[in-house]
BAFI-3210 file (N, C-alpha, C; in Angstrom, 3 decimals, decimal comma, padded with zeros to 6 digits):
// residues 230
n [1|2|3|4|5|6|7|8|9|10|11|12|13|14|15|16|17|18|19|20|21|22|23|24|25|26|27|28|29|30|31|32|33|34|35|36|37|38|39|40|41|42|43|44|45|46|47|48|49|50|51|52|53|54|55|56|57|58|59|60|61|62|63|64|65|66|67|68|69|70|71|72|73|74|75|76|77|78|79|80|81|82|83|84|85|86|87|88|89|90|91|92|93|94|95|96|97|98|99|100|101|102|103|104|105|106|107|108|109|110|111|112|113|114|115|116|117|118|119|120|121|122|123|124|125|126|127|128|129|130|131|132|133|134|135|136|137|138|139|140|141|142|143|144|145|146|147|148|149|150|151|152|153|154|155|156|157|158|159|160|161|162|163|164|165|166|167|168|169|170|171|172|173|174|175|176|177|178|179|180|181|182|183|184|185|186|187|188|189|190|191|192|193|194|195|196|197|198|199|200|201|202|203|204|205|206|207|208|209|210|211|212|213|214|215|216|217|218|219|220|221|222|223|224|225|226|227|228|229|230]
n.u [-004,449|-005,314|-003,088|-003,034|-001,005|-000,010|001,757|003,939|004,134|005,309|006,122|005,559|003,777|005,936|007,746|007,301|008,367|010,666|009,556|007,669|008,094|008,718|006,229|004,521|005,673|004,910|002,332|000,521|-001,304|000,041|-000,816|000,333|-000,140|-000,414|-000,998|-003,681|-002,817|-000,112|002,985|001,838|001,275|000,291|-001,946|-003,350|-003,707|-004,528|-007,025|-007,214|-007,816|-007,323|-009,448|-009,802|-007,596|-008,153|-010,496|-009,433|-008,141|-010,303|-011,681|-009,914|-010,168|-012,843|-012,615|-011,426|-011,759|-013,333|-011,762|-009,191|-005,760|-004,503|-001,788|000,087|002,557|004,204|002,847|000,915|-000,370|-002,437|-004,118|-004,837|-006,173|-008,371|-009,599|-010,098|-012,033|-014,041|-014,590|-014,859|-015,668|-014,362|-011,668|-009,055|-006,737|-004,961|-001,939|000,611|003,363|006,008|004,478|001,463|-002,010|-004,154|-006,096|-009,523|-009,939|-007,306|-004,388|-001,620|000,987|002,771|004,335|006,777|005,429|005,734|005,370|002,699|002,527|003,744|006,966|009,460|011,258|013,963|016,612|017,888|015,962|014,719|014,662|017,747|017,864|015,889|016,902|019,291|020,060|020,167|022,290|024,564|024,284|021,805|020,144|020,487|019,472|016,808|015,919|015,776|013,433|011,303|008,294|006,264|003,568|000,014|-000,879|-002,783|-003,149|-001,346|-002,009|-004,689|-007,420|-008,117|-011,159|-013,034|-015,509|-016,790|-017,101|-016,546|-014,102|-012,315|-012,502|-010,991|-008,061|-004,781|-001,441|001,514|004,337|007,215|010,000|012,282|011,189|010,121|007,244|006,751|008,146|006,849|004,213|004,693|005,324|002,865|001,218|001,650|000,638|-001,991|-004,942|-003,998|-003,054|-005,484|-006,834|-005,237|-005,442|-008,072|-008,285|-009,030|-007,391|-004,242|-000,891|002,601|005,550|008,995|010,987|013,690|015,029|015,389|013,174|012,412|012,056|011,539|013,487|015,903|015,945|014,606|014,135|013,698|011,426|009,607|009,401|008,118|005,725|004,593|004,220|002,354|000,137|-001,551]
n.v [-066,661|-065,034|-063,259|-060,855|-059,887|-057,124|-056,004|-053,208|-050,832|-052,251|-054,620|-058,112|-060,994|-062,577|-060,852|-060,771|-063,037|-063,243|-062,820|-064,707|-067,291|-066,675|-065,574|-067,739|-069,439|-068,164|-068,866|-067,833|-067,366|-066,403|-064,574|-063,722|-061,408|-060,848|-058,068|-057,249|-057,117|-056,578|-056,617|-057,087|-056,343|-053,192|-053,667|-055,536|-054,416|-051,778|-050,862|-051,357|-050,346|-048,518|-049,330|-051,956|-053,197|-052,839|-054,349|-056,895|-057,375|-057,236|-059,488|-061,454|-061,100|-061,879|-064,542|-065,542|-066,899|-065,460|-062,681|-060,637|-059,606|-056,852|-056,001|-053,510|-052,479|-049,486|-048,105|-050,018|-049,417|-047,616|-049,386|-051,312|-049,665|-048,895|-051,394|-051,828|-049,855|-050,965|-053,363|-052,995|-054,383|-056,777|-056,608|-056,886|-055,430|-052,855|-052,662|-050,546|-050,341|-048,364|-046,197|-044,189|-043,979|-043,091|-040,137|-039,753|-039,685|-039,403|-040,233|-042,573|-041,748|-040,056|-041,450|-042,044|-043,057|-045,763|-047,264|-047,604|-048,600|-048,557|-048,787|-050,093|-047,455|-047,472|-047,559|-045,137|-043,240|-042,771|-041,191|-040,732|-041,693|-043,576|-045,772|-046,313|-048,466|-050,631|-052,768|-053,243|-055,842|-056,618|-054,701|-055,348|-057,976|-057,567|-055,827|-057,492|-058,803|-057,048|-055,699|-054,199|-051,846|-051,297|-048,430|-046,611|-047,020|-045,883|-043,119|-043,078|-042,021|-042,973|-044,330|-043,621|-044,120|-045,037|-044,279|-046,065|-047,148|-045,835|-047,019|-049,261|-050,584|-049,272|-049,813|-048,162|-048,873|-047,393|-046,537|-044,756|-042,865|-041,673|-041,751|-039,144|-037,597|-038,335|-037,482|-034,779|-034,177|-034,893|-032,903|-030,941|-031,885|-031,562|-033,015|-035,603|-035,599|-035,120|-037,501|-039,420|-038,553|-039,105|-041,794|-044,024|-045,674|-045,655|-046,485|-045,762|-047,174|-047,274|-048,725|-048,659|-048,593|-048,401|-047,775|-050,274|-052,593|-055,329|-056,378|-055,362|-055,561|-058,066|-059,804|-058,088|-056,724|-058,868|-059,536|-057,252|-057,360|-059,681|-058,813|-056,844|-058,262|-058,946]
n.w [-047,727|-050,676|-052,645|-054,892|-057,432|-059,148|-061,870|-062,726|-065,470|-068,516|-067,414|-066,600|-065,287|-064,507|-063,364|-060,698|-059,658|-057,858|-055,300|-054,761|-053,552|-050,774|-050,027|-050,336|-048,454|-046,165|-045,993|-047,803|-050,923|-053,651|-056,571|-059,374|-062,023|-065,576|-067,500|-069,814|-073,262|-072,980|-074,488|-076,932|-080,450|-081,994|-083,573|-082,161|-079,687|-079,595|-078,796|-076,141|-072,865|-069,750|-068,175|-068,999|-067,893|-065,177|-065,082|-065,476|-063,074|-061,325|-062,212|-061,323|-058,578|-058,277|-058,851|-056,646|-053,312|-050,653|-048,903|-050,444|-050,857|-052,541|-054,587|-056,068|-058,263|-059,014|-061,893|-061,679|-059,368|-059,938|-061,223|-059,237|-057,441|-058,872|-058,990|-056,276|-055,920|-057,426|-056,087|-053,167|-050,907|-050,986|-050,689|-048,517|-047,974|-049,666|-051,329|-052,185|-054,215|-054,234|-055,197|-055,265|-054,199|-056,830|-057,618|-058,758|-062,289|-063,139|-065,006|-065,479|-066,570|-069,247|-072,071|-074,679|-077,811|-080,051|-083,142|-082,575|-079,999|-076,578|-075,972|-073,660|-072,259|-071,643|-069,176|-068,707|-068,978|-066,591|-063,301|-061,557|-058,876|-058,887|-060,192|-059,032|-057,420|-059,078|-060,512|-063,325|-064,407|-063,407|-064,557|-067,247|-067,357|-066,528|-068,520|-070,688|-070,327|-070,353|-071,832|-074,404|-073,801|-074,182|-076,107|-075,142|-072,445|-070,366|-070,274|-069,909|-068,014|-064,648|-063,453|-060,758|-058,296|-055,995|-052,718|-050,707|-051,095|-049,539|-047,106|-047,199|-045,945|-046,544|-047,572|-048,182|-049,700|-049,932|-051,954|-051,287|-049,599|-046,437|-044,228|-043,310|-045,213|-047,609|-047,109|-046,949|-049,617|-050,785|-049,852|-051,647|-053,973|-054,702|-055,723|-055,347|-052,730|-051,424|-051,986|-050,688|-047,989|-047,529|-047,107|-044,592|-043,082|-043,469|-044,067|-044,252|-045,373|-045,503|-047,950|-048,627|-051,108|-054,723|-057,473|-058,317|-056,411|-056,450|-058,014|-056,990|-054,144|-053,325|-051,118|-048,952|-049,929|-050,098|-047,383|-046,391|-047,821|-046,785|-044,157|-044,632|-045,451|-043,350]
ca.u [-004,922|-004,898|-002,427|-003,028|000,158|-000,170|003,032|003,928|004,252|006,345|006,426|004,504|003,668|007,238|008,524|007,059|008,934|011,553|008,868|006,602|008,405|008,495|004,802|003,960|006,187|004,144|000,981|-000,341|-001,411|000,282|-001,362|000,871|-000,900|000,063|-002,117|-004,067|-002,139|001,321|003,778|001,085|001,395|-000,804|-003,129|-004,074|-003,777|-004,820|-008,296|-007,162|-007,832|-007,104|-010,595|-009,582|-006,641|-008,898|-011,412|-008,658|-007,916|-011,614|-011,960|-009,100|-010,818|-014,070|-012,242|-010,923|-012,730|-013,093|-011,057|-007,875|-004,853|-004,061|-000,479|000,359|003,839|004,289|001,566|-000,058|-001,125|-003,692|-004,959|-005,442|-007,097|-009,607|-010,225|-010,643|-013,246|-015,061|-014,886|-014,339|-016,021|-013,604|-010,234|-008,643|-005,740|-004,322|-000,522|001,185|004,818|006,619|003,481|000,420|-003,352|-004,479|-007,454|-010,368|-009,671|-005,874|-003,680|-000,323|001,933|002,874|005,601|006,852|004,764|006,445|004,618|001,386|002,604|004,733|008,047|010,247|012,088|015,363|016,862|018,318|014,781|014,217|015,502|018,906|017,609|014,999|017,653|020,625|020,399|020,159|023,605|024,530|023,769|020,376|019,482|020,509|018,554|015,437|015,592|015,466|012,104|010,250|007,504|005,507|002,218|-000,915|-000,604|-003,763|-003,262|-000,696|-002,637|-006,123|-007,756|-008,785|-012,525|-013,331|-016,804|-017,354|-016,347|-016,173|-012,686|-011,564|-012,587|-010,036|-006,727|-003,758|-000,036|002,348|005,738|007,921|011,409|013,190|010,487|009,462|005,876|006,804|008,566|005,792|003,079|005,108|005,133|001,443|000,620|001,851|000,147|-003,406|-005,924|-003,341|-003,077|-006,864|-007,162|-004,499|-005,983|-009,424|-008,190|-009,174|-006,298|-003,132|000,439|003,703|006,736|010,133|011,673|015,133|015,389|014,947|011,787|012,138|012,575|011,431|014,752|017,080|015,889|013,403|013,879|013,108|010,069|008,777|009,166|007,129|004,452|004,062|003,748|001,161|-000,980|-001,933]
ca.v [-065,405|-064,758|-061,972|-060,597|-059,034|-056,419|-055,368|-051,889|-050,791|-053,027|-055,856|-059,118|-061,786|-063,116|-059,861|-061,017|-064,329|-063,230|-062,722|-065,706|-068,349|-066,214|-065,405|-069,084|-069,964|-067,518|-069,411|-067,111|-067,856|-065,282|-064,718|-062,662|-061,218|-060,095|-057,248|-057,416|-056,361|-056,395|-057,316|-057,285|-055,244|-052,227|-054,250|-056,327|-053,762|-050,346|-050,531|-051,704|-049,164|-048,752|-050,078|-053,379|-053,670|-052,928|-055,486|-058,127|-057,559|-057,541|-060,890|-062,264|-061,025|-062,673|-065,961|-065,905|-067,158|-064,581|-061,425|-060,712|-058,463|-056,393|-055,354|-052,875|-051,794|-048,348|-047,866|-050,986|-048,812|-047,130|-050,535|-051,918|-048,731|-049,047|-052,647|-051,579|-049,082|-051,866|-054,445|-052,582|-055,345|-058,002|-056,338|-056,685|-054,360|-052,470|-052,390|-049,785|-050,466|-047,137|-045,382|-043,732|-044,103|-041,944|-039,601|-039,972|-038,922|-039,226|-041,329|-042,909|-040,760|-040,086|-041,989|-042,046|-044,133|-046,223|-048,302|-047,769|-049,124|-047,863|-049,699|-049,694|-046,336|-047,611|-047,153|-043,739|-042,392|-042,573|-040,431|-041,502|-042,389|-044,707|-046,913|-046,311|-049,757|-051,675|-052,854|-053,451|-057,168|-056,620|-053,912|-056,106|-059,104|-057,069|-055,231|-058,565|-059,344|-056,043|-055,750|-052,980|-051,752|-050,624|-046,994|-045,778|-047,326|-044,980|-041,805|-043,236|-041,660|-043,963|-043,947|-044,000|-043,542|-045,584|-043,778|-047,162|-047,480|-045,213|-047,903|-050,356|-050,190|-049,165|-049,732|-047,586|-049,274|-046,413|-046,860|-043,919|-041,865|-041,962|-041,238|-037,684|-037,019|-038,529|-036,604|-033,431|-034,055|-034,963|-031,595|-030,098|-032,589|-031,321|-034,082|-036,801|-035,453|-035,286|-038,930|-040,095|-038,178|-039,650|-043,199|-044,017|-046,426|-045,688|-046,476|-045,620|-047,899|-047,066|-049,959|-048,453|-049,107|-047,609|-047,937|-051,666|-053,422|-056,752|-056,753|-054,945|-056,051|-058,908|-060,351|-057,006|-056,502|-059,995|-059,380|-056,200|-057,834|-060,611|-058,008|-056,087|-059,182|-059,442]
ca.w [-048,304|-052,042|-052,847|-056,329|-057,693|-060,422|-062,213|-063,321|-066,934|-069,219|-066,706|-066,620|-064,062|-064,120|-062,600|-059,279|-059,292|-056,681|-054,005|-054,658|-052,580|-049,397|-049,768|-050,141|-047,185|-045,099|-046,014|-048,730|-052,296|-054,558|-057,926|-060,228|-063,252|-066,734|-067,936|-071,214|-074,311|-072,745|-075,485|-078,167|-081,406|-081,982|-084,203|-081,170|-078,376|-079,692|-078,148|-074,719|-072,015|-068,326|-067,648|-069,272|-066,885|-063,919|-065,195|-065,322|-061,638|-060,750|-062,530|-060,422|-057,265|-058,313|-058,888|-055,329|-052,258|-049,508|-049,128|-051,073|-050,771|-053,851|-054,596|-057,350|-058,376|-059,926|-062,555|-061,200|-058,278|-060,509|-061,550|-058,054|-056,809|-059,638|-058,574|-054,934|-056,124|-057,974|-055,150|-051,852|-049,869|-051,179|-050,554|-047,123|-047,955|-050,926|-051,097|-053,286|-054,199|-054,745|-055,882|-054,347|-054,770|-057,687|-057,541|-059,923|-063,497|-063,345|-065,647|-064,898|-067,093|-070,710|-072,544|-076,145|-078,541|-081,236|-083,857|-081,988|-078,629|-075,767|-075,576|-072,501|-072,715|-071,240|-067,795|-068,639|-069,005|-065,235|-062,376|-061,100|-057,619|-059,140|-060,735|-058,417|-056,818|-060,098|-061,141|-064,772|-064,745|-063,116|-065,598|-068,495|-067,234|-066,489|-069,814|-071,643|-070,053|-070,460|-073,060|-074,675|-073,245|-075,091|-076,156|-074,451|-071,023|-069,393|-070,172|-069,698|-066,630|-063,828|-063,096|-059,382|-057,949|-054,765|-051,559|-049,810|-051,274|-048,445|-045,947|-047,387|-045,467|-047,585|-047,200|-049,230|-049,556|-050,737|-052,117|-050,505|-048,806|-045,168|-044,191|-043,189|-046,490|-048,603|-046,810|-047,318|-051,060|-051,127|-049,566|-052,828|-055,157|-054,922|-055,579|-054,805|-051,283|-050,979|-052,053|-049,613|-046,676|-047,402|-046,710|-043,138|-042,457|-044,427|-043,469|-045,192|-044,932|-046,405|-048,321|-048,702|-052,431|-055,844|-057,913|-058,687|-055,310|-056,750|-058,625|-056,222|-052,759|-053,276|-049,780|-048,174|-050,423|-049,683|-045,943|-046,186|-048,349|-045,784|-043,028|-045,060|-045,659|-042,023]
c.u [-004,402|-004,297|-002,277|-001,987|000,059|001,125|002,838|004,055|005,469|006,692|005,260|004,530|005,022|008,062|008,352|007,725|009,819|010,845|007,857|006,879|008,225|007,017|004,134|004,414|005,443|002,682|000,016|-000,348|-001,205|-000,228|-000,837|000,133|-000,051|-001,136|-002,433|-003,252|-000,664|002,098|003,087|001,294|000,160|-002,087|-003,984|-004,300|-004,258|-006,109|-008,304|-006,994|-007,488|-008,240|-010,453|-008,596|-007,335|-009,821|-010,680|-008,398|-009,231|-011,983|-011,167|-009,674|-012,035|-013,789|-011,753|-012,072|-012,394|-012,343|-009,693|-007,051|-004,434|-002,732|-000,255|001,680|003,724|002,922|000,500|-000,859|-002,451|-004,663|-005,615|-006,411|-008,424|-010,346|-010,794|-011,971|-014,390|-015,496|-014,402|-014,633|-015,222|-012,104|-009,900|-007,656|-005,235|-002,889|000,063|002,706|005,429|005,679|002,411|-000,944|-003,696|-005,877|-008,227|-009,943|-008,210|-005,288|-002,353|000,704|001,940|004,273|005,600|006,202|005,567|005,676|003,295|001,355|003,636|005,797|008,727|011,231|013,565|015,593|017,255|017,148|014,375|015,188|016,598|018,616|016,690|015,769|019,011|021,023|020,277|021,529|023,462|023,929|022,270|019,611|019,392|019,508|017,104|015,012|015,241|014,057|010,981|009,565|006,703|004,150|001,314|-000,811|-001,547|-003,737|-002,594|-001,369|-004,134|-006,468|-008,459|-010,167|-012,842|-014,636|-017,349|-016,543|-015,979|-014,725|-011,850|-011,607|-011,595|-008,663|-005,706|-002,373|000,735|003,798|006,566|009,416|012,319|012,489|009,947|008,036|005,879|007,161|007,473|004,627|003,418|004,940|003,646|000,716|000,701|001,231|-001,365|-004,283|-005,307|-003,341|-004,476|-007,243|-006,504|-005,119|-007,387|-009,423|-008,138|-008,030|-005,187|-001,809|001,473|004,927|007,841|010,819|013,179|015,673|015,086|013,516|011,415|012,664|012,448|012,688|015,940|017,107|014,677|013,100|013,212|011,662|009,143|008,427|008,066|005,758|003,797|003,493|002,463|-000,066|-001,457|-003,454]
c.v [-065,281|-063,359|-061,781|-059,523|-058,440|-055,685|-053,942|-051,969|-051,584|-054,352|-056,832|-059,912|-062,283|-062,142|-060,060|-062,297|-064,278|-063,199|-063,842|-066,750|-067,868|-066,019|-066,758|-069,675|-069,379|-067,950|-068,721|-067,781|-066,681|-065,582|-063,567|-062,609|-060,567|-059,347|-057,436|-056,530|-056,136|-057,255|-057,514|-056,110|-054,356|-052,802|-055,013|-055,599|-052,318|-049,942|-050,835|-050,447|-049,529|-049,572|-051,570|-053,976|-053,805|-054,142|-056,816|-058,419|-057,895|-059,000|-061,816|-062,247|-061,945|-064,170|-066,460|-066,172|-066,265|-063,320|-061,669|-059,501|-058,115|-055,674|-054,782|-052,143|-050,661|-048,083|-048,868|-050,484|-048,244|-048,281|-051,105|-050,961|-048,731|-050,312|-052,548|-050,842|-049,970|-052,940|-054,089|-053,583|-056,640|-057,827|-056,050|-055,535|-054,113|-052,053|-051,741|-049,835|-049,297|-046,356|-045,017|-043,920|-042,875|-041,415|-039,896|-039,087|-038,718|-040,461|-041,591|-041,856|-040,871|-040,530|-042,011|-043,294|-044,471|-047,376|-048,623|-048,376|-048,304|-048,857|-049,208|-048,613|-046,446|-047,038|-045,690|-042,763|-041,959|-041,774|-041,323|-042,281|-043,598|-045,963|-047,090|-047,669|-050,927|-051,711|-053,236|-054,803|-057,258|-055,845|-054,691|-057,252|-058,637|-056,515|-056,289|-059,116|-058,333|-056,122|-054,463|-053,025|-051,032|-049,109|-046,162|-045,949|-046,289|-043,625|-041,884|-042,906|-042,800|-043,439|-044,506|-043,341|-043,982|-045,112|-044,874|-047,605|-046,915|-046,045|-049,057|-049,896|-050,208|-049,098|-049,206|-047,943|-048,403|-046,727|-046,081|-043,025|-042,429|-041,418|-039,710|-037,034|-037,153|-037,589|-035,146|-033,184|-034,013|-033,663|-030,672|-030,699|-032,528|-032,527|-035,390|-036,763|-035,648|-036,766|-039,685|-039,805|-038,743|-041,110|-043,265|-044,724|-046,576|-045,625|-046,367|-046,302|-047,681|-048,399|-049,800|-048,985|-048,057|-047,986|-049,382|-052,611|-054,917|-057,282|-056,484|-055,489|-056,970|-059,470|-059,313|-056,749|-057,627|-059,908|-058,358|-056,597|-058,804|-059,835|-057,258|-056,976|-059,778|-059,442]
c.w [-049,743|-052,108|-054,342|-056,614|-059,087|-060,753|-062,713|-064,838|-067,401|-068,553|-066,827|-065,324|-063,580|-063,292|-061,099|-058,780|-058,041|-055,332|-053,785|-053,582|-051,141|-049,062|-049,535|-048,804|-045,995|-045,092|-046,951|-050,106|-053,250|-055,957|-058,782|-061,557|-064,341|-067,293|-069,426|-072,156|-074,105|-073,743|-076,818|-079,124|-081,375|-082,576|-083,201|-079,852|-078,415|-078,978|-076,655|-073,882|-070,573|-067,731|-067,902|-068,273|-065,525|-063,949|-065,012|-063,848|-060,939|-061,012|-061,613|-059,002|-057,225|-058,361|-057,530|-054,368|-051,066|-049,902|-049,778|-050,661|-052,190|-053,713|-055,988|-057,322|-059,375|-060,567|-062,193|-060,020|-058,766|-060,737|-060,297|-057,366|-057,560|-059,252|-057,168|-055,050|-056,607|-056,986|-053,733|-050,740|-049,956|-050,921|-049,096|-047,017|-049,362|-050,625|-052,349|-053,180|-054,968|-055,665|-054,863|-054,998|-055,611|-057,417|-058,822|-061,094|-063,834|-064,028|-064,965|-065,287|-068,608|-071,105|-074,067|-076,746|-079,785|-081,861|-083,155|-080,600|-077,871|-075,344|-074,302|-072,932|-072,363|-069,857|-067,685|-068,651|-067,591|-064,376|-061,812|-059,821|-057,809|-059,548|-060,068|-057,868|-057,791|-060,764|-062,614|-065,139|-064,489|-064,169|-066,902|-068,460|-067,259|-067,844|-070,854|-071,455|-070,234|-071,821|-073,203|-073,977|-074,248|-074,983|-075,301|-072,933|-070,117|-069,227|-069,906|-068,250|-065,900|-063,456|-061,717|-058,947|-056,600|-053,556|-050,568|-050,016|-050,124|-047,161|-046,033|-046,902|-046,595|-046,960|-048,391|-048,927|-050,491|-050,782|-051,196|-049,501|-047,496|-045,229|-044,131|-044,522|-047,540|-048,344|-047,091|-048,804|-051,414|-050,820|-050,775|-054,094|-055,324|-054,667|-055,106|-053,280|-050,723|-050,948|-050,903|-048,253|-046,457|-046,968|-045,186|-042,418|-043,489|-043,683|-044,576|-044,594|-045,965|-046,682|-048,180|-050,012|-053,471|-056,200|-058,222|-057,594|-055,569|-057,426|-057,703|-054,799|-052,586|-051,898|-048,884|-048,619|-049,977|-048,202|-045,684|-046,722|-047,362|-044,603|-043,379|-045,168|-044,350|-041,853]
res [m|d|i|i|l|v|p|g|l|w|l|d|a|d|s|w|e|p|v|l|a|p|l|r|a|a|g|h|a|p|r|p|l|t|m|p|g|v|g|a|p|a|a|d|s|s|e|i|r|m|s|d|w|v|d|a|v|v|a|a|i|d|e|s|v|g|e|v|v|l|v|g|h|s|g|g|g|n|v|i|w|g|a|v|d|a|r|p|d|r|v|r|r|a|v|f|v|d|t|v|p|p|p|n|g|i|g|i|s|e|f|p|v|s|d|g|v|i|p|f|p|g|w|d|f|f|d|a|e|d|v|a|d|l|d|a|s|t|r|s|a|a|a|r|t|v|r|s|v|p|a|r|v|p|t|d|p|i|a|l|s|d|p|r|r|y|d|v|p|a|t|l|l|m|g|t|l|t|q|e|a|l|e|g|y|l|e|q|w|g|s|y|g|d|e|y|r|s|i|r|d|a|e|v|v|r|i|g|s|g|h|w|p|q|y|s|v|p|d|r|l|a|e|l|l|v|a|s|a|r]
***
């Protein structure tokens, strides 16, 4: 089974390296991606939109034979849900790593722009629980690999139009939240809750990590990805 791995903001294909060997050992073909414009200056990335990131994943699906599993970490969840919408008949399962499926018309978030791109804002930018399990050496090593993202991508609304996306099974691998806790939050998140409840087969699994399990608990994440790719 081809497993297409989409990183979150500021990360590239190499961020998935810790989980690749276990996926291959389980008989899968992991395909980690780097999104268009990551690390590029504004002169080369200012016109890149969320739709370009979705198109990159759709192209990877079209290059595969048969069904695929899509995995999206953080902001990559928006990207894979857009790809599910574009190719609902080709995706066996969508796996969201510490994020949730976005509703139509919603962007990832807003971050400070510098020199026409969005650089990594630093670990102190994030909530304490998101980074609590990243020790100093891990933070330092990861920070050396992060790259800027195109300025328009994080705020660009996702375009979703095919209700068949709700027929694609979804697994939400949440860092700290149980299914009960997540669904409690989604009740307060308006259209996010509506989107989640519209999925006919959705499961929530707690990882027991912060927001970057590929760095803090890669073995646990790999185990859960293998289980999701059933």
